[in-house]
SERO-4910 file (N, C-alpha, C, O; in steps of 0.05 Angstrom, whole numbers):
BEGIN
 pado doro    nc1    nc2    nc3   cac1   cac2   cac3    cc1    cc2    cc3    oc1    oc2    oc3
  Unk    A   2526    862   2707   2533    900   2700   2510    899   2716   2491    884   2709
  Unk    A   2507    917   2741   2485    920   2756   2483    953   2750   2500    970   2754
  Unk    A   2458    958   2739   2456    992   2729   2427    988   2724   2412    968   2720
  Unk    A   2424   1019   2724   2395   1024   2713   2392   1018   2683   2400   1034   2666
  Unk    A   2383   1002   2677   2375    991   2643   2366   1013   2624   2371   1015   2600
  Unk    A   2345   1036   2646   2334   1054   2622   2355   1077   2625   2358   1093   2606
  Unk    A   2365   1078   2644   2386   1104   2637   2410   1098   2620   2421   1116   2608
  Unk    A   2418   1068   2619   2438   1066   2599   2435   1065   2574   2452   1073   2558
  Unk    A   2403   1050   2565   2400   1051   2550   2391   1071   2524   2392   1070   2500
  Unk    A   2378   1092   2547   2365   1109   2535   2392   1139   2528   2388   1160   2515
  Unk    A   2411   1132   2539   2432   1147   2533   2450   1143   2513   2470   1156   2508
  Unk    A   2442   1123   2501   2457   1108   2471   2439   1133   2448   2449   1150   2433
  Unk    A   2409   1125   2452   2389   1137   2445   2384   1165   2442   2373   1173   2422
  Unk    A   2394   1183   2465   2397   1203   2463   2418   1223   2453   2415   1246   2446
  Unk    A   2442   1206   2454   2460   1213   2432   2455   1216   2410   2457   1238   2399
  Unk    A   2445   1187   2394   2445   1197   2365   2420   1217   2363   2415   1231   2343
  Unk    A   2407   1216   2380   2383   1236   2380   2392   1270   2370   2383   1283   2352
  Unk    A   2417   1277   2395   2425   1302   2387   2443   1307   2367   2448   1330   2361
  Unk    A   2457   1282   2355   2467   1281   2326   2449   1292   2305   2454   1310   2289
  Unk    A   2425   1276   2308   2411   1281   2293   2395   1303   2282   2386   1306   2259
  Unk    A   2392   1320   2307   2380   1338   2314   2403   1366   2302   2394   1388   2294
  Unk    A   2427   1361   2303   2448   1378   2290   2448   1380   2266   2448   1402   2255
  Unk    A   2447   1353   2252   2451   1348   2228   2417   1360   2220   2423   1383   2213
  Unk    A   2397   1358   2218   2385   1372   2215   2377   1403   2215   2362   1413   2199
  Unk    A   2389   1414   2235   2391   1440   2235   2409   1457   2215   2403   1478   2203
  Unk    A   2430   1444   2216   2447   1444   2196   2446   1443   2171   2453   1459   2154
  Unk    A   2434   1420   2169   2418   1415   2140   2400   1443   2127   2398   1446   2102
  Unk    A   2390   1457   2140   2384   1478   2128   2390   1504   2111   2377   1520   2097
  Unk    A   2418   1498   2120   2438   1518   2106   2453   1512   2089   2476   1518   2094
  Unk    A   2449   1500   2065   2473   1493   2052   2468   1510   2022   2448   1525   2020
  Unk    A   2490   1507   1997   2485   1520   1979   2475   1509   1958   2479   1485   1955
  Unk    A   2459   1523   1938   2445   1512   1924   2457   1488   1903   2480   1488   1895
  Unk    A   2441   1470   1899   2450   1445   1891   2457   1456   1860   2449   1477   1850
  Unk    A   2470   1439   1851   2477   1449   1810   2474   1424   1796   2464   1422   1773
  Unk    A   2485   1400   1812   2483   1373   1799   2481   1350   1815   2500   1345   1830
  Unk    A   2459   1337   1815   2457   1319   1829   2455   1288   1815   2452   1285   1791
  Unk    A   2458   1262   1838   2455   1236   1820   2419   1236   1822   2402   1252   1831
  Unk    A   2419   1205   1807   2397   1202   1806   2385   1188   1833   2393   1185   1856
  Unk    A   2361   1183   1819   2338   1175   1842   2356   1137   1858   2359   1127   1880
  Unk    A   2363   1131   1829   2367   1102   1832   2397   1097   1853   2403   1083   1872
  Unk    A   2413   1121   1834   2442   1120   1862   2436   1122   1886   2449   1107   1901
  Unk    A   2416   1138   1898   2411   1148   1923   2398   1119   1931   2412   1101   1941
  Unk    A   2379   1118   1928   2367   1091   1933   2378   1065   1944   2370   1051   1962
  Unk    A   2406   1061   1921   2422   1046   1926   2437   1046   1951   2450   1027   1958
  Unk    A   2434   1068   1964   2451   1070   1993   2432   1080   2012   2443   1081   2035
  Unk    A   2404   1090   2012   2391   1090   2026   2372   1071   2034   2362   1075   2056
  Unk    A   2365   1050   2020   2344   1030   2031   2367   1016   2054   2365   1019   2078
  Unk    A   2392   1001   2040   2410    991   2056   2412   1006   2087   2411    993   2108
  Unk    A   2415   1036   2088   2424   1047   2110   2399   1047   2126   2402   1050   2150
  Unk    A   2369   1042   2113   2354   1042   2136   2350   1015   2144   2343   1013   2167
  Unk    A   2353    990   2129   2346    969   2141   2373    958   2155   2372    936   2166
  Unk    A   2399    975   2156   2422    965   2174   2412    985   2199   2411    970   2219
  Unk    A   2406   1011   2208   2398   1018   2230   2377   1012   2237   2371   1022   2259
  Unk    A   2351    988   2220   2333    973   2238   2346    949   2251   2344    942   2275
  Unk    A   2361    939   2230   2378    917   2249   2392    920   2277   2397    905   2296
  Unk    A   2397    952   2271   2424    959   2301   2399    957   2327   2402    948   2349
  Unk    A   2375    969   2315   2358    974   2341   2338    950   2348   2322    952   2366
  Unk    A   2342    925   2330   2325    903   2335   2325    903   2365   2301    901   2369
  Unk    A   2336    904   2388   2336    896   2414   2308    904   2427   2294    892   2443
  Unk    A   2305    933   2414   2288    957   2422   2259    953   2409   2238    963   2415
  Unk    A   2265    931   2386   2247    936   2356   2227    905   2375   2203    901   2378
  Unk    A   2246    891   2382   2234    851   2380   2250    841   2405   2259    854   2424
  Unk    A   2251    816   2400   2262    793   2419   2271    771   2411   2286    769   2392
  Unk    A   2263    747   2429   2268    718   2424   2305    718   2416   2320    737   2423
  Unk    A   2313    700   2406   2339    691   2405   2355    715   2389   2379    721   2394
  Unk    A   2342    726   2375   2359    750   2353   2366    767   2374   2379    785   2363
  Unk    A   2364    771   2396   2369    789   2420   2381    783   2441   2385    795   2462
  Unk    A   2388    754   2430   2409    743   2453   2439    759   2445   2443    764   2421
  Unk    A   2456    766   2464   2479    777   2465   2496    751   2457   2489    728   2459
  Unk    A   2526    765   2444   2545    748   2443   2566    742   2461   2583    724   2461
  Unk    A   2558    771   2485   2581    770   2507   2562    780   2533   2543    795   2528
  Unk    A   2568    771   2560   2556    785   2573   2560    810   2577   2583    820   2574
  Unk    A   2534    829   2588   2538    856   2591   2559    855   2617   2565    840   2635
  Unk    A   2566    878   2608   2594    891   2629   2600    923   2623   2599    934   2601
  Unk    A   2606    935   2649   2622    961   2644   2640    959   2623   2631    970   2603
  Unk    A   2664    948   2622   2680    948   2606   2672    949   2575   2684    965   2560
  Unk    A   2652    934   2565   2651    935   2542   2626    962   2533   2627    976   2512
  Unk    A   2607    965   2552   2592    982   2552   2605   1014   2550   2598   1032   2535
  Unk    A   2629   1013   2572   2643   1033   2566   2668   1039   2539   2681   1059   2534
  Unk    A   2667   1017   2530   2688   1015   2510   2669   1025   2487   2676   1043   2471
  Unk    A   2644   1013   2486   2627   1022   2461   2618   1051   2468   2620   1066   2449
  Unk    A   2612   1059   2484   2614   1085   2495   2627   1109   2489   2618   1129   2478
  Unk    A   2646   1105   2495   2673   1116   2489   2673   1120   2450   2674   1142   2439
  Unk    A   2672   1092   2437   2677   1095   2410   2647   1110   2396   2646   1121   2374
  Unk    A   2626   1105   2416   2600   1128   2400   2605   1154   2399   2603   1167   2379
  Unk    A   2613   1165   2428   2619   1190   2431   2638   1202   2414   2631   1221   2401
  Unk    A   2664   1194   2414   2688   1194   2392   2674   1195   2363   2678   1216   2350
  Unk    A   2666   1184   2357   2655   1180   2330   2631   1197   2323   2623   1202   2300
  Unk    A   2624   1204   2340   2593   1223   2331   2612   1255   2325   2613   1268   2303
  Unk    A   2627   1261   2352   2647   1285   2357   2657   1285   2334   2655   1306   2322
  Unk    A   2671   1264   2321   2688   1264   2295   2680   1270   2273   2696   1281   2257
  Unk    A   2643   1263   2262   2635   1265   2246   2622   1298   2250   2622   1314   2231
  Unk    A   2613   1304   2270   2615   1334   2274   2632   1351   2267   2626   1370   2254
  Unk    A   2650   1348   2273   2679   1367   2269   2684   1369   2233   2695   1386   2218
  Unk    A   2671   1343   2229   2680   1338   2190   2657   1359   2187   2665   1378   2173
  Unk    A   2634   1361   2194   2605   1365   2186   2606   1395   2186   2595   1407   2167
  Unk    A   2621   1412   2213   2634   1444   2219   2650   1451   2187   2644   1468   2171
  Unk    A   2670   1433   2187   2695   1438   2171   2680   1441   2143   2684   1463   2131
  Unk    A   2664   1423   2131   2656   1423   2108   2627   1450   2101   2619   1456   2079
  Unk    A   2620   1458   2124   2599   1485   2121   2585   1477   2101   2581   1453   2096
  Unk    A   2574   1498   2088   2552   1500   2072   2561   1476   2042   2549   1480   2021
  Unk    A   2575   1461   2042   2584   1452   2010   2569   1413   2019   2567   1392   2007
  Unk    A   2562   1422   2045   2552   1392   2053   2521   1385   2041   2504   1403   2038
  Unk    A   2519   1360   2036   2493   1356   2022   2490   1323   2038   2510   1310   2043
  Unk    A   2465   1314   2042   2463   1288   2053   2458   1269   2025   2455   1245   2029
  Unk    A   2459   1279   2000   2453   1259   1976   2482   1254   1965   2501   1254   1982
  Unk    A   2486   1252   1940   2515   1258   1918   2506   1282   1902   2493   1277   1882
  Unk    A   2511   1310   1911   2513   1329   1892   2540   1350   1892   2561   1345   1904
  Unk    A   2536   1368   1880   2555   1383   1868   2542   1418   1879   2525   1431   1865
  Unk    A   2551   1427   1900   2536   1453   1907   2553   1479   1883   2575   1480   1873
  Unk    A   2531   1496   1881   2542   1515   1873   2574   1528   1883   2581   1519   1905
  Unk    A   2587   1540   1875   2608   1550   1885   2631   1525   1904   2645   1530   1923
  Unk    A   2627   1499   1889   2628   1479   1911   2661   1485   1924   2670   1505   1913
  Unk    A   2677   1475   1939   2694   1481   1948   2708   1452   1966   2700   1442   1987
  Unk    A   2730   1445   1951   2748   1417   1954   2753   1417   1988   2777   1422   1991
  Unk    A   2745   1415   2005   2757   1410   2035   2777   1393   2049   2771   1372   2061
  Unk    A   2799   1402   2048   2833   1394   2054   2829   1396   2085   2837   1375   2095
  Unk    A   2821   1411   2102   2828   1421   2126   2815   1408   2151   2796   1394   2146
  Unk    A   2822   1411   2181   2809   1401   2191   2811   1368   2188   2834   1358   2186
  Unk    A   2786   1348   2189   2790   1318   2195   2792   1313   2164   2797   1290   2159
  Unk    A   2790   1328   2142   2795   1322   2116   2827   1329   2117   2830   1344   2097
  Unk    A   2853   1326   2130   2870   1326   2124   2887   1296   2130   2909   1288   2123
  Unk    A   2862   1281   2147   2869   1259   2156   2848   1230   2138   2857   1208   2132
  Unk    A   2818   1242   2132   2813   1215   2118   2792   1240   2105   2779   1259   2116
  Unk    A   2796   1230   2075   2768   1246   2055   2739   1236   2060   2720   1245   2048
  Unk    A   2739   1217   2077   2708   1217   2080   2702   1216   2114   2694   1195   2124
  Unk    A   2707   1241   2130   2715   1223   2161   2680   1234   2168   2672   1227   2190
  Unk    A   2665   1246   2152   2633   1240   2168   2634   1219   2169   2629   1211   2192
  Unk    A   2640   1197   2148   2632   1166   2140   2654   1145   2169   2652   1124   2183
  Unk    A   2667   1160   2165   2697   1146   2191   2683   1148   2225   2683   1131   2243
  Unk    A   2673   1174   2223   2664   1181   2246   2641   1162   2258   2640   1147   2277
  Unk    A   2623   1170   2238   2595   1143   2234   2597   1121   2240   2584   1107   2254
  Unk    A   2619   1116   2225   2628   1080   2227   2636   1071   2251   2624   1051   2260
  Unk    A   2656   1084   2268   2661   1088   2290   2641   1091   2314   2641   1079   2336
  Unk    A   2624   1111   2305   2601   1105   2321   2583   1085   2324   2576   1080   2347
  Unk    A   2575   1073   2305   2562   1050   2300   2570   1019   2304   2559    998   2307
  Unk    A   2600   1029   2302   2612   1001   2317   2611   1000   2348   2603    980   2361
  Unk    A   2619   1023   2356   2607   1031   2388   2583   1021   2395   2580   1007   2415
  Unk    A   2558   1029   2377   2535   1023   2387   2529    988   2389   2518    977   2408
  Unk    A   2540    977   2366   2539    954   2364   2552    935   2383   2542    913   2385
  Unk    A   2583    946   2403   2589    932   2423   2582    930   2441   2588    913   2457
  Unk    A   2563    954   2445   2544    958   2478   2520    936   2470   2511    920   2487
  Unk    A   2511    937   2446   2485    921   2437   2485    895   2443   2471    882   2459
  Unk    A   2505    886   2425   2524    856   2427   2512    838   2411   2520    815   2414
  Unk    A   2493    842   2393   2473    821   2384   2479    816   2353   2488    833   2338
  Unk    A   2472    792   2346   2476    782   2314   2468    808   2287   2480    814   2267
  Unk    A   2435    821   2304   2424    835   2283   2451    864   2290   2463    872   2270
  Unk    A   2454    871   2303   2470    895   2311   2494    893   2289   2494    909   2270
  Unk    A   2515    872   2293   2535    869   2282   2527    864   2259   2541    878   2245
  Unk    A   2510    850   2241   2499    855   2206   2494    880   2204   2508    890   2187
  Unk    A   2473    901   2216   2466    919   2210   2490    944   2205   2487    961   2188
  Unk    A   2520    942   2228   2529    958   2220   2546    946   2199   2566    961   2197
  Unk    A   2548    923   2179   2564    910   2164   2552    925   2144   2568    933   2128
  Unk    A   2523    935   2138   2504    934   2116   2507    967   2121   2499    979   2100
  Unk    A   2513    980   2135   2513   1007   2124   2545   1017   2120   2551   1039   2110
  Unk    A   2560   1001   2130   2590   1008   2121   2591    998   2093   2603   1015   2079
  Unk    A   2584    978   2079   2575    976   2050   2559    999   2039   2569   1013   2022
  Unk    A   2537   1004   2047   2526   1025   2033   2538   1057   2037   2531   1072   2018
  Unk    A   2553   1068   2056   2581   1082   2055   2601   1082   2038   2608   1103   2028
  Unk    A   2615   1056   2029   2623   1045   2010   2616   1058   1989   2629   1077   1980
  Unk    A   2593   1048   1976   2583   1057   1950   2583   1081   1954   2602   1094   1944
  Unk    A   2561   1095   1971   2561   1126   1970   2586   1136   1968   2582   1160   1962
  Unk    A   2609   1134   1970   2631   1158   1979   2647   1141   1948   2669   1152   1946
  Unk    A   2646   1124   1931   2653   1121   1904   2637   1132   1884   2644   1134   1861
  Unk    A   2605   1142   1895   2599   1156   1883   2606   1190   1876   2609   1200   1854
  Unk    A   2610   1203   1904   2620   1218   1909   2649   1229   1898   2656   1252   1893
  Unk    A   2664   1206   1897   2690   1214   1887   2690   1216   1865   2709   1227   1854
  Unk    A   2660   1204   1845   2672   1210   1820   2652   1236   1806   2650   1245   1783
  Unk    A   2640   1244   1831   2635   1274   1826   2655   1297   1833   2655   1320   1826
  Unk    A   2671   1284   1848   2690   1302   1856   2711   1307   1830   2716   1325   1815
  Unk    A   2718   1282   1832   2739   1278   1800   2727   1298   1782   2741   1314   1770
  Unk    A   2701   1297   1779   2697   1315   1750   2697   1340   1756   2704   1357   1739
  Unk    A   2690   1347   1781   2694   1377   1795   2714   1392   1788   2715   1413   1775
  Unk    A   2740   1373   1804   2761   1379   1811   2789   1367   1795   2811   1366   1806
  Unk    A   2783   1359   1768   2805   1345   1757   2828   1354   1759   2835   1378   1759
  Unk    A   2842   1333   1761   2873   1333   1773   2884   1331   1799   2898   1314   1809
  Unk    A   2869   1362   1815   2861   1374   1842   2857   1347   1863   2874   1338   1878
  Unk    A   2830   1339   1859   2820   1314   1871   2847   1289   1873   2860   1282   1893
  Unk    A   2850   1279   1849   2874   1262   1842   2890   1261   1867   2894   1243   1883
  Unk    A   2900   1289   1865   2921   1289   1883   2923   1290   1908   2943   1286   1921
  Unk    A   2893   1296   1921   2888   1291   1945   2872   1266   1951   2863   1260   1973
  Unk    A   2870   1252   1929   2863   1227   1941   2888   1203   1940   2884   1181   1950
  Unk    A   2914   1211   1926   2935   1202   1930   2948   1201   1951   2964   1185   1958
  Unk    A   2940   1223   1964   2955   1231   1995   2937   1225   2020   2946   1226   2043
  Unk    A   2917   1220   2015   2899   1226   2039   2886   1193   2036   2875   1184   2015
  Unk    A   2888   1180   2059   2865   1156   2054   2840   1161   2046   2837   1183   2036
  Unk    A   2814   1143   2047   2789   1143   2046   2777   1150   2074   2764   1171   2079
  Unk    A   2784   1129   2090   2767   1118   2117   2778   1116   2136   2766   1122   2157
  Unk    A   2803   1106   2138   2824   1103   2161   2841   1114   2161   2856   1107   2143
  Unk    A   2852   1139   2179   2868   1151   2184   2899   1144   2187   2902   1127   2204
  Unk    A   2921   1153   2175   2944   1140   2180   2951   1118   2167   2975   1109   2169
  Unk    A   2935   1106   2153   2935   1083   2131   2946   1101   2096   2937   1121   2086
  Unk    A   2964   1087   2090   2970   1088   2063   2953   1089   2045   2944   1067   2040
  Unk    A   2941   1112   2028   2920   1104   2003   2929   1083   1991   2953   1081   1989
  Unk    A   2912   1064   1980   2921   1049   1956   2926   1066   1926   2914   1087   1922
  Unk    A   2939   1057   1909   2949   1073   1891   2924   1065   1870   2910   1045   1867
  Unk    A   2925   1089   1857   2901   1080   1838   2900   1071   1806   2913   1084   1790
  Unk    A   2885   1053   1800   2884   1039   1781   2893   1054   1759   2896   1078   1762
  Unk    A   2897   1045   1740   2902   1059   1707   2882   1069   1697   2869   1049   1698
  Unk    A   2871   1083   1689   2848   1101   1678   2845   1095   1649   2828   1107   1636
***
């Protein structure tokens, strides 16, 4: 694959930075929090998320055999990864727009919290995570190293932990209503049948 390594490598970084800037700016306008998870619960997914992110960025942080690729660099791998990255970030932004001022970076219940079921929330219950997972997979396809693949796996595990905590809050905030939504809409993968709830 013959290309300008600087341009191609930094295009991925610029896309993630643009997403992060949008996330930061929109986070300044959210509803007042009336209930928040414990610090221990938050650290349980924040710390793995940071570790996973560092592993994905390993080629930029270090070298050696850990930076060796699983497959040769190619336009095919690059463009498949870039398409996943762009589509994933766009899906996450769409979900963020639809969620509006109900959004929070941690597991919370906002004042006047609304149960959003429109837009991407009509396809998955956690579209922000769906989009970010697709974007992370796309990034790992481009990078193609063991640390990147492990980093994605760690972050996905952190997302699953966090969404379970979020759903506990939602069931308590919207009793009955959230269970009906949960029974109809899959958690992360669109157009799949959600698992039947275990007896409570």
